mmCIF file of the protein (N, C-alpha, C, O) and its ligand, coordinates in Angstrom:
data_MODEL
# 
_entry.id   MODEL 
# 
loop_
_entity.id 
_entity.type 
_entity.pdbx_number_of_molecules 
1 polymer     1 
2 non-polymer 1 
# 
_entity_poly.entity_id                      1 
_entity_poly.type                           'polypeptide(L)' 
_entity_poly.nstd_linkage                   no 
_entity_poly.nstd_monomer                   no 
_entity_poly.pdbx_seq_one_letter_code       MSAEQRKSQAVEAVCPKCKRKEIVYIPREELPKCPVCKVQMVVSELLTEGKSY 
_entity_poly.pdbx_seq_one_letter_code_can   MSAEQRKSQAVEAVCPKCKRKEIVYIPREELPKCPVCKVQMVVSELLTEGKSY 
_entity_poly.pdbx_strand_id                 A 
# 
loop_
_entity_poly_seq.entity_id 
_entity_poly_seq.num 
_entity_poly_seq.mon_id 
_entity_poly_seq.hetero 
1 1  MET n 
1 2  SER n 
1 3  ALA n 
1 4  GLU n 
1 5  GLN n 
1 6  ARG n 
1 7  LYS n 
1 8  SER n 
1 9  GLN n 
1 10 ALA n 
1 11 VAL n 
1 12 GLU n 
1 13 ALA n 
1 14 VAL n 
1 15 CYS n 
1 16 PRO n 
1 17 LYS n 
1 18 CYS n 
1 19 LYS n 
1 20 ARG n 
1 21 LYS n 
1 22 GLU n 
1 23 ILE n 
1 24 VAL n 
1 25 TYR n 
1 26 ILE n 
1 27 PRO n 
1 28 ARG n 
1 29 GLU n 
1 30 GLU n 
1 31 LEU n 
1 32 PRO n 
1 33 LYS n 
1 34 CYS n 
1 35 PRO n 
1 36 VAL n 
1 37 CYS n 
1 38 LYS n 
1 39 VAL n 
1 40 GLN n 
1 41 MET n 
1 42 VAL n 
1 43 VAL n 
1 44 SER n 
1 45 GLU n 
1 46 LEU n 
1 47 LEU n 
1 48 THR n 
1 49 GLU n 
1 50 GLY n 
1 51 LYS n 
1 52 SER n 
1 53 TYR n 
# 
loop_
_struct_asym.id 
_struct_asym.entity_id 
A 1 
B 2 
# 
loop_
_chem_comp.id 
_chem_comp.type 
_chem_comp.mon_nstd_flag 
ALA 'L-peptide linking' y 
ARG 'L-peptide linking' y 
CYS 'L-peptide linking' y 
GLN 'L-peptide linking' y 
GLU 'L-peptide linking' y 
GLY 'peptide linking'   y 
ILE 'L-peptide linking' y 
LEU 'L-peptide linking' y 
LYS 'L-peptide linking' y 
MET 'L-peptide linking' y 
PRO 'L-peptide linking' y 
SER 'L-peptide linking' y 
THR 'L-peptide linking' y 
TYR 'L-peptide linking' y 
VAL 'L-peptide linking' y 
ZN  non-polymer         . 
# 
_pdbx_entity_nonpoly.entity_id   2 
_pdbx_entity_nonpoly.name        ? 
_pdbx_entity_nonpoly.comp_id     ZN 
# 
_pdbx_nonpoly_scheme.asym_id         B 
_pdbx_nonpoly_scheme.entity_id       2 
_pdbx_nonpoly_scheme.mon_id          ZN 
_pdbx_nonpoly_scheme.ndb_seq_num     1 
_pdbx_nonpoly_scheme.pdb_seq_num     101 
_pdbx_nonpoly_scheme.auth_seq_num    101 
_pdbx_nonpoly_scheme.pdb_mon_id      ZN 
_pdbx_nonpoly_scheme.auth_mon_id     ZN 
_pdbx_nonpoly_scheme.pdb_strand_id   A 
_pdbx_nonpoly_scheme.pdb_ins_code    . 
# 
loop_
_atom_site.group_PDB 
_atom_site.id 
_atom_site.type_symbol 
_atom_site.label_atom_id 
_atom_site.label_alt_id 
_atom_site.label_comp_id 
_atom_site.label_asym_id 
_atom_site.label_entity_id 
_atom_site.label_seq_id 
_atom_site.pdbx_PDB_ins_code 
_atom_site.Cartn_x 
_atom_site.Cartn_y 
_atom_site.Cartn_z 
_atom_site.occupancy 
_atom_site.B_iso_or_equiv 
_atom_site.pdbx_formal_charge 
_atom_site.auth_seq_id 
_atom_site.auth_comp_id 
_atom_site.auth_asym_id 
_atom_site.auth_atom_id 
_atom_site.pdbx_PDB_model_num 
ATOM   1   N  N  . MET A 1 1  ? -16.495 -4.391  -9.891  1.00 0.00 ? 1   MET A N  1 
ATOM   2   C  CA . MET A 1 1  ? -15.117 -3.870  -9.894  1.00 0.00 ? 1   MET A CA 1 
ATOM   3   C  C  . MET A 1 1  ? -14.705 -3.566  -11.336 1.00 0.00 ? 1   MET A C  1 
ATOM   4   O  O  . MET A 1 1  ? -14.922 -4.393  -12.223 1.00 0.00 ? 1   MET A O  1 
ATOM   5   N  N  . SER A 1 2  ? -14.133 -2.427  -11.577 1.00 0.00 ? 2   SER A N  1 
ATOM   6   C  CA . SER A 1 2  ? -13.743 -2.039  -12.930 1.00 0.00 ? 2   SER A CA 1 
ATOM   7   C  C  . SER A 1 2  ? -12.452 -2.729  -13.330 1.00 0.00 ? 2   SER A C  1 
ATOM   8   O  O  . SER A 1 2  ? -11.726 -3.253  -12.486 1.00 0.00 ? 2   SER A O  1 
ATOM   9   N  N  . ALA A 1 3  ? -12.171 -2.722  -14.640 1.00 0.00 ? 3   ALA A N  1 
ATOM   10  C  CA . ALA A 1 3  ? -10.952 -3.346  -15.131 1.00 0.00 ? 3   ALA A CA 1 
ATOM   11  C  C  . ALA A 1 3  ? -9.728  -2.649  -14.552 1.00 0.00 ? 3   ALA A C  1 
ATOM   12  O  O  . ALA A 1 3  ? -8.699  -3.276  -14.302 1.00 0.00 ? 3   ALA A O  1 
ATOM   13  N  N  . GLU A 1 4  ? -9.857  -1.359  -14.345 1.00 0.00 ? 4   GLU A N  1 
ATOM   14  C  CA . GLU A 1 4  ? -8.722  -0.597  -13.820 1.00 0.00 ? 4   GLU A CA 1 
ATOM   15  C  C  . GLU A 1 4  ? -8.389  -1.041  -12.395 1.00 0.00 ? 4   GLU A C  1 
ATOM   16  O  O  . GLU A 1 4  ? -7.221  -1.134  -12.018 1.00 0.00 ? 4   GLU A O  1 
ATOM   17  N  N  . GLN A 1 5  ? -9.422  -1.311  -11.621 1.00 0.00 ? 5   GLN A N  1 
ATOM   18  C  CA . GLN A 1 5  ? -9.193  -1.735  -10.240 1.00 0.00 ? 5   GLN A CA 1 
ATOM   19  C  C  . GLN A 1 5  ? -8.579  -3.122  -10.196 1.00 0.00 ? 5   GLN A C  1 
ATOM   20  O  O  . GLN A 1 5  ? -7.764  -3.428  -9.326  1.00 0.00 ? 5   GLN A O  1 
ATOM   21  N  N  . ARG A 1 6  ? -8.987  -3.968  -11.159 1.00 0.00 ? 6   ARG A N  1 
ATOM   22  C  CA . ARG A 1 6  ? -8.435  -5.322  -11.168 1.00 0.00 ? 6   ARG A CA 1 
ATOM   23  C  C  . ARG A 1 6  ? -6.942  -5.318  -11.450 1.00 0.00 ? 6   ARG A C  1 
ATOM   24  O  O  . ARG A 1 6  ? -6.203  -6.165  -10.948 1.00 0.00 ? 6   ARG A O  1 
ATOM   25  N  N  . LYS A 1 7  ? -6.502  -4.350  -12.264 1.00 0.00 ? 7   LYS A N  1 
ATOM   26  C  CA . LYS A 1 7  ? -5.087  -4.295  -12.630 1.00 0.00 ? 7   LYS A CA 1 
ATOM   27  C  C  . LYS A 1 7  ? -4.214  -3.810  -11.487 1.00 0.00 ? 7   LYS A C  1 
ATOM   28  O  O  . LYS A 1 7  ? -3.027  -4.128  -11.415 1.00 0.00 ? 7   LYS A O  1 
ATOM   29  N  N  . SER A 1 8  ? -4.821  -3.028  -10.586 1.00 0.00 ? 8   SER A N  1 
ATOM   30  C  CA . SER A 1 8  ? -4.011  -2.458  -9.519  1.00 0.00 ? 8   SER A CA 1 
ATOM   31  C  C  . SER A 1 8  ? -3.649  -3.526  -8.488  1.00 0.00 ? 8   SER A C  1 
ATOM   32  O  O  . SER A 1 8  ? -4.356  -4.517  -8.300  1.00 0.00 ? 8   SER A O  1 
ATOM   33  N  N  . GLN A 1 9  ? -2.554  -3.285  -7.852  1.00 0.00 ? 9   GLN A N  1 
ATOM   34  C  CA . GLN A 1 9  ? -2.011  -4.249  -6.899  1.00 0.00 ? 9   GLN A CA 1 
ATOM   35  C  C  . GLN A 1 9  ? -2.075  -3.667  -5.493  1.00 0.00 ? 9   GLN A C  1 
ATOM   36  O  O  . GLN A 1 9  ? -1.577  -2.569  -5.244  1.00 0.00 ? 9   GLN A O  1 
ATOM   37  N  N  . ALA A 1 10 ? -2.679  -4.396  -4.593  1.00 0.00 ? 10  ALA A N  1 
ATOM   38  C  CA . ALA A 1 10 ? -2.729  -3.939  -3.212  1.00 0.00 ? 10  ALA A CA 1 
ATOM   39  C  C  . ALA A 1 10 ? -1.387  -4.211  -2.551  1.00 0.00 ? 10  ALA A C  1 
ATOM   40  O  O  . ALA A 1 10 ? -0.865  -5.324  -2.610  1.00 0.00 ? 10  ALA A O  1 
ATOM   41  N  N  . VAL A 1 11 ? -0.843  -3.188  -1.927  1.00 0.00 ? 11  VAL A N  1 
ATOM   42  C  CA . VAL A 1 11 ? 0.408   -3.378  -1.206  1.00 0.00 ? 11  VAL A CA 1 
ATOM   43  C  C  . VAL A 1 11 ? 0.278   -2.809  0.201   1.00 0.00 ? 11  VAL A C  1 
ATOM   44  O  O  . VAL A 1 11 ? -0.516  -1.903  0.456   1.00 0.00 ? 11  VAL A O  1 
ATOM   45  N  N  . GLU A 1 12 ? 1.057   -3.350  1.080   1.00 0.00 ? 12  GLU A N  1 
ATOM   46  C  CA . GLU A 1 12 ? 1.093   -2.831  2.430   1.00 0.00 ? 12  GLU A CA 1 
ATOM   47  C  C  . GLU A 1 12 ? 2.271   -1.885  2.540   1.00 0.00 ? 12  GLU A C  1 
ATOM   48  O  O  . GLU A 1 12 ? 3.424   -2.289  2.393   1.00 0.00 ? 12  GLU A O  1 
ATOM   49  N  N  . ALA A 1 13 ? 1.971   -0.625  2.798   1.00 0.00 ? 13  ALA A N  1 
ATOM   50  C  CA . ALA A 1 13 ? 3.027   0.364   2.990   1.00 0.00 ? 13  ALA A CA 1 
ATOM   51  C  C  . ALA A 1 13 ? 3.278   0.504   4.484   1.00 0.00 ? 13  ALA A C  1 
ATOM   52  O  O  . ALA A 1 13 ? 2.353   0.469   5.296   1.00 0.00 ? 13  ALA A O  1 
ATOM   53  N  N  . VAL A 1 14 ? 4.539   0.661   4.821   1.00 0.00 ? 14  VAL A N  1 
ATOM   54  C  CA . VAL A 1 14 ? 4.881   0.788   6.233   1.00 0.00 ? 14  VAL A CA 1 
ATOM   55  C  C  . VAL A 1 14 ? 5.826   1.966   6.434   1.00 0.00 ? 14  VAL A C  1 
ATOM   56  O  O  . VAL A 1 14 ? 6.701   2.221   5.606   1.00 0.00 ? 14  VAL A O  1 
ATOM   57  N  N  . CYS A 1 15 ? 5.644   2.667   7.518   1.00 0.00 ? 15  CYS A N  1 
ATOM   58  C  CA . CYS A 1 15 ? 6.552   3.762   7.848   1.00 0.00 ? 15  CYS A CA 1 
ATOM   59  C  C  . CYS A 1 15 ? 7.830   3.165   8.428   1.00 0.00 ? 15  CYS A C  1 
ATOM   60  O  O  . CYS A 1 15 ? 7.774   2.364   9.361   1.00 0.00 ? 15  CYS A O  1 
ATOM   61  N  N  . PRO A 1 16 ? 8.986   3.552   7.878   1.00 0.00 ? 16  PRO A N  1 
ATOM   62  C  CA . PRO A 1 16 ? 10.253  2.994   8.387   1.00 0.00 ? 16  PRO A CA 1 
ATOM   63  C  C  . PRO A 1 16 ? 10.575  3.456   9.807   1.00 0.00 ? 16  PRO A C  1 
ATOM   64  O  O  . PRO A 1 16 ? 11.412  2.857   10.483  1.00 0.00 ? 16  PRO A O  1 
ATOM   65  N  N  . LYS A 1 17 ? 9.917   4.511   10.253  1.00 0.00 ? 17  LYS A N  1 
ATOM   66  C  CA . LYS A 1 17 ? 10.212  5.022   11.596  1.00 0.00 ? 17  LYS A CA 1 
ATOM   67  C  C  . LYS A 1 17 ? 9.294   4.443   12.664  1.00 0.00 ? 17  LYS A C  1 
ATOM   68  O  O  . LYS A 1 17 ? 9.756   3.828   13.626  1.00 0.00 ? 17  LYS A O  1 
ATOM   69  N  N  . CYS A 1 18 ? 7.979   4.647   12.486  1.00 0.00 ? 18  CYS A N  1 
ATOM   70  C  CA . CYS A 1 18 ? 7.052   4.240   13.545  1.00 0.00 ? 18  CYS A CA 1 
ATOM   71  C  C  . CYS A 1 18 ? 6.329   2.939   13.235  1.00 0.00 ? 18  CYS A C  1 
ATOM   72  O  O  . CYS A 1 18 ? 5.546   2.446   14.046  1.00 0.00 ? 18  CYS A O  1 
ATOM   73  N  N  . LYS A 1 19 ? 6.598   2.378   12.038  1.00 0.00 ? 19  LYS A N  1 
ATOM   74  C  CA . LYS A 1 19 ? 6.016   1.089   11.643  1.00 0.00 ? 19  LYS A CA 1 
ATOM   75  C  C  . LYS A 1 19 ? 4.502   1.142   11.448  1.00 0.00 ? 19  LYS A C  1 
ATOM   76  O  O  . LYS A 1 19 ? 3.833   0.109   11.445  1.00 0.00 ? 19  LYS A O  1 
ATOM   77  N  N  . ARG A 1 20 ? 3.972   2.346   11.287  1.00 0.00 ? 20  ARG A N  1 
ATOM   78  C  CA . ARG A 1 20 ? 2.553   2.489   10.985  1.00 0.00 ? 20  ARG A CA 1 
ATOM   79  C  C  . ARG A 1 20 ? 2.288   1.871   9.619   1.00 0.00 ? 20  ARG A C  1 
ATOM   80  O  O  . ARG A 1 20 ? 3.086   2.041   8.697   1.00 0.00 ? 20  ARG A O  1 
ATOM   81  N  N  . LYS A 1 21 ? 1.182   1.161   9.480   1.00 0.00 ? 21  LYS A N  1 
ATOM   82  C  CA . LYS A 1 21 ? 0.892   0.472   8.229   1.00 0.00 ? 21  LYS A CA 1 
ATOM   83  C  C  . LYS A 1 21 ? -0.343  1.027   7.547   1.00 0.00 ? 21  LYS A C  1 
ATOM   84  O  O  . LYS A 1 21 ? -1.294  1.474   8.187   1.00 0.00 ? 21  LYS A O  1 
ATOM   85  N  N  . GLU A 1 22 ? -0.293  0.981   6.219   1.00 0.00 ? 22  GLU A N  1 
ATOM   86  C  CA . GLU A 1 22 ? -1.442  1.433   5.448   1.00 0.00 ? 22  GLU A CA 1 
ATOM   87  C  C  . GLU A 1 22 ? -1.517  0.610   4.169   1.00 0.00 ? 22  GLU A C  1 
ATOM   88  O  O  . GLU A 1 22 ? -0.491  0.248   3.594   1.00 0.00 ? 22  GLU A O  1 
ATOM   89  N  N  . ILE A 1 23 ? -2.739  0.317   3.728   1.00 0.00 ? 23  ILE A N  1 
ATOM   90  C  CA . ILE A 1 23 ? -2.902  -0.420  2.481   1.00 0.00 ? 23  ILE A CA 1 
ATOM   91  C  C  . ILE A 1 23 ? -3.153  0.568   1.357   1.00 0.00 ? 23  ILE A C  1 
ATOM   92  O  O  . ILE A 1 23 ? -4.042  1.414   1.453   1.00 0.00 ? 23  ILE A O  1 
ATOM   93  N  N  . VAL A 1 24 ? -2.365  0.460   0.286   1.00 0.00 ? 24  VAL A N  1 
ATOM   94  C  CA . VAL A 1 24 ? -2.561  1.319   -0.882  1.00 0.00 ? 24  VAL A CA 1 
ATOM   95  C  C  . VAL A 1 24 ? -2.599  0.454   -2.133  1.00 0.00 ? 24  VAL A C  1 
ATOM   96  O  O  . VAL A 1 24 ? -2.113  -0.677  -2.151  1.00 0.00 ? 24  VAL A O  1 
ATOM   97  N  N  . TYR A 1 25 ? -3.192  1.024   -3.176  1.00 0.00 ? 25  TYR A N  1 
ATOM   98  C  CA . TYR A 1 25 ? -3.283  0.298   -4.433  1.00 0.00 ? 25  TYR A CA 1 
ATOM   99  C  C  . TYR A 1 25 ? -2.405  0.966   -5.468  1.00 0.00 ? 25  TYR A C  1 
ATOM   100 O  O  . TYR A 1 25 ? -2.673  2.091   -5.891  1.00 0.00 ? 25  TYR A O  1 
ATOM   101 N  N  . ILE A 1 26 ? -1.355  0.272   -5.876  1.00 0.00 ? 26  ILE A N  1 
ATOM   102 C  CA . ILE A 1 26 ? -0.482  0.805   -6.911  1.00 0.00 ? 26  ILE A CA 1 
ATOM   103 C  C  . ILE A 1 26 ? -0.816  0.141   -8.237  1.00 0.00 ? 26  ILE A C  1 
ATOM   104 O  O  . ILE A 1 26 ? -1.293  -0.994  -8.222  1.00 0.00 ? 26  ILE A O  1 
ATOM   105 N  N  . PRO A 1 27 ? -0.593  0.784   -9.401  1.00 0.00 ? 27  PRO A N  1 
ATOM   106 C  CA . PRO A 1 27 ? 0.006   2.122   -9.509  1.00 0.00 ? 27  PRO A CA 1 
ATOM   107 C  C  . PRO A 1 27 ? -1.025  3.246   -9.418  1.00 0.00 ? 27  PRO A C  1 
ATOM   108 O  O  . PRO A 1 27 ? -0.698  4.411   -9.645  1.00 0.00 ? 27  PRO A O  1 
ATOM   109 N  N  . ARG A 1 28 ? -2.271  2.896   -9.087  1.00 0.00 ? 28  ARG A N  1 
ATOM   110 C  CA . ARG A 1 28 ? -3.327  3.908   -9.055  1.00 0.00 ? 28  ARG A CA 1 
ATOM   111 C  C  . ARG A 1 28 ? -3.060  4.943   -7.957  1.00 0.00 ? 28  ARG A C  1 
ATOM   112 O  O  . ARG A 1 28 ? -3.311  6.134   -8.142  1.00 0.00 ? 28  ARG A O  1 
ATOM   113 N  N  . GLU A 1 29 ? -2.556  4.482   -6.832  1.00 0.00 ? 29  GLU A N  1 
ATOM   114 C  CA . GLU A 1 29 ? -2.254  5.399   -5.735  1.00 0.00 ? 29  GLU A CA 1 
ATOM   115 C  C  . GLU A 1 29 ? -0.745  5.421   -5.522  1.00 0.00 ? 29  GLU A C  1 
ATOM   116 O  O  . GLU A 1 29 ? -0.047  4.463   -5.851  1.00 0.00 ? 29  GLU A O  1 
ATOM   117 N  N  . GLU A 1 30 ? -0.261  6.508   -4.977  1.00 0.00 ? 30  GLU A N  1 
ATOM   118 C  CA . GLU A 1 30 ? 1.157   6.580   -4.663  1.00 0.00 ? 30  GLU A CA 1 
ATOM   119 C  C  . GLU A 1 30 ? 1.382   6.162   -3.219  1.00 0.00 ? 30  GLU A C  1 
ATOM   120 O  O  . GLU A 1 30 ? 0.465   6.174   -2.397  1.00 0.00 ? 30  GLU A O  1 
ATOM   121 N  N  . LEU A 1 31 ? 2.593   5.801   -2.938  1.00 0.00 ? 31  LEU A N  1 
ATOM   122 C  CA . LEU A 1 31 ? 2.920   5.472   -1.558  1.00 0.00 ? 31  LEU A CA 1 
ATOM   123 C  C  . LEU A 1 31 ? 2.756   6.731   -0.715  1.00 0.00 ? 31  LEU A C  1 
ATOM   124 O  O  . LEU A 1 31 ? 3.307   7.780   -1.048  1.00 0.00 ? 31  LEU A O  1 
ATOM   125 N  N  . PRO A 1 32 ? 2.016   6.630   0.352   1.00 0.00 ? 32  PRO A N  1 
ATOM   126 C  CA . PRO A 1 32 ? 1.747   7.814   1.181   1.00 0.00 ? 32  PRO A CA 1 
ATOM   127 C  C  . PRO A 1 32 ? 2.926   8.175   2.059   1.00 0.00 ? 32  PRO A C  1 
ATOM   128 O  O  . PRO A 1 32 ? 3.862   7.400   2.255   1.00 0.00 ? 32  PRO A O  1 
ATOM   129 N  N  . LYS A 1 33 ? 2.836   9.396   2.581   1.00 0.00 ? 33  LYS A N  1 
ATOM   130 C  CA . LYS A 1 33 ? 3.797   9.785   3.607   1.00 0.00 ? 33  LYS A CA 1 
ATOM   131 C  C  . LYS A 1 33 ? 3.156   9.522   4.961   1.00 0.00 ? 33  LYS A C  1 
ATOM   132 O  O  . LYS A 1 33 ? 1.944   9.655   5.128   1.00 0.00 ? 33  LYS A O  1 
ATOM   133 N  N  . CYS A 1 34 ? 3.975   9.153   5.907   1.00 0.00 ? 34  CYS A N  1 
ATOM   134 C  CA . CYS A 1 34 ? 3.462   8.929   7.251   1.00 0.00 ? 34  CYS A CA 1 
ATOM   135 C  C  . CYS A 1 34 ? 2.980   10.260  7.816   1.00 0.00 ? 34  CYS A C  1 
ATOM   136 O  O  . CYS A 1 34 ? 3.733   11.234  7.847   1.00 0.00 ? 34  CYS A O  1 
ATOM   137 N  N  . PRO A 1 35 ? 1.714   10.302  8.267   1.00 0.00 ? 35  PRO A N  1 
ATOM   138 C  CA . PRO A 1 35 ? 1.177   11.562  8.805   1.00 0.00 ? 35  PRO A CA 1 
ATOM   139 C  C  . PRO A 1 35 ? 1.833   11.974  10.111  1.00 0.00 ? 35  PRO A C  1 
ATOM   140 O  O  . PRO A 1 35 ? 1.745   13.133  10.516  1.00 0.00 ? 35  PRO A O  1 
ATOM   141 N  N  . VAL A 1 36 ? 2.484   11.040  10.764  1.00 0.00 ? 36  VAL A N  1 
ATOM   142 C  CA . VAL A 1 36 ? 3.133   11.333  12.048  1.00 0.00 ? 36  VAL A CA 1 
ATOM   143 C  C  . VAL A 1 36 ? 4.577   11.788  11.841  1.00 0.00 ? 36  VAL A C  1 
ATOM   144 O  O  . VAL A 1 36 ? 4.996   12.818  12.368  1.00 0.00 ? 36  VAL A O  1 
ATOM   145 N  N  . CYS A 1 37 ? 5.330   11.005  11.064  1.00 0.00 ? 37  CYS A N  1 
ATOM   146 C  CA . CYS A 1 37 ? 6.761   11.261  10.904  1.00 0.00 ? 37  CYS A CA 1 
ATOM   147 C  C  . CYS A 1 37 ? 7.079   12.119  9.680   1.00 0.00 ? 37  CYS A C  1 
ATOM   148 O  O  . CYS A 1 37 ? 8.179   12.660  9.567   1.00 0.00 ? 37  CYS A O  1 
ATOM   149 N  N  . LYS A 1 38 ? 6.116   12.241  8.763   1.00 0.00 ? 38  LYS A N  1 
ATOM   150 C  CA . LYS A 1 38 ? 6.323   13.008  7.527   1.00 0.00 ? 38  LYS A CA 1 
ATOM   151 C  C  . LYS A 1 38 ? 7.431   12.435  6.660   1.00 0.00 ? 38  LYS A C  1 
ATOM   152 O  O  . LYS A 1 38 ? 8.136   13.168  5.966   1.00 0.00 ? 38  LYS A O  1 
ATOM   153 N  N  . VAL A 1 39 ? 7.575   11.135  6.707   1.00 0.00 ? 39  VAL A N  1 
ATOM   154 C  CA . VAL A 1 39 ? 8.543   10.485  5.830   1.00 0.00 ? 39  VAL A CA 1 
ATOM   155 C  C  . VAL A 1 39 ? 7.802   9.577   4.854   1.00 0.00 ? 39  VAL A C  1 
ATOM   156 O  O  . VAL A 1 39 ? 6.689   9.124   5.121   1.00 0.00 ? 39  VAL A O  1 
ATOM   157 N  N  . GLN A 1 40 ? 8.448   9.324   3.716   1.00 0.00 ? 40  GLN A N  1 
ATOM   158 C  CA . GLN A 1 40 ? 7.865   8.465   2.701   1.00 0.00 ? 40  GLN A CA 1 
ATOM   159 C  C  . GLN A 1 40 ? 7.758   7.033   3.220   1.00 0.00 ? 40  GLN A C  1 
ATOM   160 O  O  . GLN A 1 40 ? 8.737   6.465   3.704   1.00 0.00 ? 40  GLN A O  1 
ATOM   161 N  N  . MET A 1 41 ? 6.574   6.463   3.115   1.00 0.00 ? 41  MET A N  1 
ATOM   162 C  CA . MET A 1 41 ? 6.401   5.081   3.540   1.00 0.00 ? 41  MET A CA 1 
ATOM   163 C  C  . MET A 1 41 ? 6.967   4.154   2.464   1.00 0.00 ? 41  MET A C  1 
ATOM   164 O  O  . MET A 1 41 ? 7.061   4.532   1.297   1.00 0.00 ? 41  MET A O  1 
ATOM   165 N  N  . VAL A 1 42 ? 7.335   2.959   2.860   1.00 0.00 ? 42  VAL A N  1 
ATOM   166 C  CA . VAL A 1 42 ? 7.925   2.006   1.925   1.00 0.00 ? 42  VAL A CA 1 
ATOM   167 C  C  . VAL A 1 42 ? 7.030   0.773   1.823   1.00 0.00 ? 42  VAL A C  1 
ATOM   168 O  O  . VAL A 1 42 ? 6.250   0.475   2.727   1.00 0.00 ? 42  VAL A O  1 
ATOM   169 N  N  . VAL A 1 43 ? 7.160   0.065   0.703   1.00 0.00 ? 43  VAL A N  1 
ATOM   170 C  CA . VAL A 1 43 ? 6.375   -1.152  0.524   1.00 0.00 ? 43  VAL A CA 1 
ATOM   171 C  C  . VAL A 1 43 ? 6.912   -2.243  1.433   1.00 0.00 ? 43  VAL A C  1 
ATOM   172 O  O  . VAL A 1 43 ? 8.104   -2.548  1.411   1.00 0.00 ? 43  VAL A O  1 
ATOM   173 N  N  . SER A 1 44 ? 6.049   -2.818  2.215   1.00 0.00 ? 44  SER A N  1 
ATOM   174 C  CA . SER A 1 44 ? 6.494   -3.882  3.110   1.00 0.00 ? 44  SER A CA 1 
ATOM   175 C  C  . SER A 1 44 ? 6.082   -5.248  2.577   1.00 0.00 ? 44  SER A C  1 
ATOM   176 O  O  . SER A 1 44 ? 6.773   -6.246  2.782   1.00 0.00 ? 44  SER A O  1 
ATOM   177 N  N  . GLU A 1 45 ? 4.935   -5.274  1.885   1.00 0.00 ? 45  GLU A N  1 
ATOM   178 C  CA . GLU A 1 45 ? 4.428   -6.568  1.448   1.00 0.00 ? 45  GLU A CA 1 
ATOM   179 C  C  . GLU A 1 45 ? 3.449   -6.376  0.304   1.00 0.00 ? 45  GLU A C  1 
ATOM   180 O  O  . GLU A 1 45 ? 2.670   -5.422  0.286   1.00 0.00 ? 45  GLU A O  1 
ATOM   181 N  N  . LEU A 1 46 ? 3.499   -7.295  -0.650  1.00 0.00 ? 46  LEU A N  1 
ATOM   182 C  CA . LEU A 1 46 ? 2.500   -7.290  -1.709  1.00 0.00 ? 46  LEU A CA 1 
ATOM   183 C  C  . LEU A 1 46 ? 1.331   -8.142  -1.271  1.00 0.00 ? 46  LEU A C  1 
ATOM   184 O  O  . LEU A 1 46 ? 1.504   -9.274  -0.821  1.00 0.00 ? 46  LEU A O  1 
ATOM   185 N  N  . LEU A 1 47 ? 0.145   -7.590  -1.407  1.00 0.00 ? 47  LEU A N  1 
ATOM   186 C  CA . LEU A 1 47 ? -1.042  -8.337  -1.007  1.00 0.00 ? 47  LEU A CA 1 
ATOM   187 C  C  . LEU A 1 47 ? -1.764  -8.785  -2.269  1.00 0.00 ? 47  LEU A C  1 
ATOM   188 O  O  . LEU A 1 47 ? -2.376  -7.977  -2.969  1.00 0.00 ? 47  LEU A O  1 
ATOM   189 N  N  . THR A 1 48 ? -1.688  -10.058 -2.546  1.00 0.00 ? 48  THR A N  1 
ATOM   190 C  CA . THR A 1 48 ? -2.300  -10.572 -3.767  1.00 0.00 ? 48  THR A CA 1 
ATOM   191 C  C  . THR A 1 48 ? -3.813  -10.615 -3.615  1.00 0.00 ? 48  THR A C  1 
ATOM   192 O  O  . THR A 1 48 ? -4.347  -11.162 -2.650  1.00 0.00 ? 48  THR A O  1 
ATOM   193 N  N  . GLU A 1 49 ? -4.482  -10.027 -4.586  1.00 0.00 ? 49  GLU A N  1 
ATOM   194 C  CA . GLU A 1 49 ? -5.941  -10.020 -4.529  1.00 0.00 ? 49  GLU A CA 1 
ATOM   195 C  C  . GLU A 1 49 ? -6.474  -11.420 -4.774  1.00 0.00 ? 49  GLU A C  1 
ATOM   196 O  O  . GLU A 1 49 ? -5.929  -12.176 -5.578  1.00 0.00 ? 49  GLU A O  1 
ATOM   197 N  N  . GLY A 1 50 ? -7.542  -11.751 -4.074  1.00 0.00 ? 50  GLY A N  1 
ATOM   198 C  CA . GLY A 1 50 ? -8.153  -13.056 -4.277  1.00 0.00 ? 50  GLY A CA 1 
ATOM   199 C  C  . GLY A 1 50 ? -7.461  -14.165 -3.515  1.00 0.00 ? 50  GLY A C  1 
ATOM   200 O  O  . GLY A 1 50 ? -7.778  -15.343 -3.684  1.00 0.00 ? 50  GLY A O  1 
ATOM   201 N  N  . LYS A 1 51 ? -6.518  -13.786 -2.679  1.00 0.00 ? 51  LYS A N  1 
ATOM   202 C  CA . LYS A 1 51 ? -5.803  -14.778 -1.882  1.00 0.00 ? 51  LYS A CA 1 
ATOM   203 C  C  . LYS A 1 51 ? -6.761  -15.374 -0.846  1.00 0.00 ? 51  LYS A C  1 
ATOM   204 O  O  . LYS A 1 51 ? -7.544  -14.649 -0.233  1.00 0.00 ? 51  LYS A O  1 
ATOM   205 N  N  . SER A 1 52 ? -6.699  -16.658 -0.658  1.00 0.00 ? 52  SER A N  1 
ATOM   206 C  CA . SER A 1 52 ? -7.557  -17.272 0.337   1.00 0.00 ? 52  SER A CA 1 
ATOM   207 C  C  . SER A 1 52 ? -6.843  -17.326 1.679   1.00 0.00 ? 52  SER A C  1 
ATOM   208 O  O  . SER A 1 52 ? -5.686  -17.737 1.765   1.00 0.00 ? 52  SER A O  1 
ATOM   209 N  N  . TYR A 1 53 ? -7.527  -16.917 2.696   1.00 0.00 ? 53  TYR A N  1 
ATOM   210 C  CA . TYR A 1 53 ? -6.907  -16.881 4.011   1.00 0.00 ? 53  TYR A CA 1 
ATOM   211 C  C  . TYR A 1 53 ? -7.255  -18.126 4.812   1.00 0.00 ? 53  TYR A C  1 
ATOM   212 O  O  . TYR A 1 53 ? -6.815  -18.269 5.953   1.00 0.00 ? 53  TYR A O  1 
HETATM 213 ZN ZN . ZN  B 2 .  ? 5.793   7.168   10.980  1.00 0.00 2 101 ZN  A ZN 1 
# 
């Protein structure tokens, strides 16, 4: 894993309309638009890397 990837933060993006979820890495990636509703998805949860489940 590169240093750049380590710095990025995994977040769970969710569509406010249909609740579709997607994992994105910020700030490397932008929050996506929902392919169904065409609205900007919002951050629902921060997913800490290395978290033990
Ligand atoms: Zn949607």
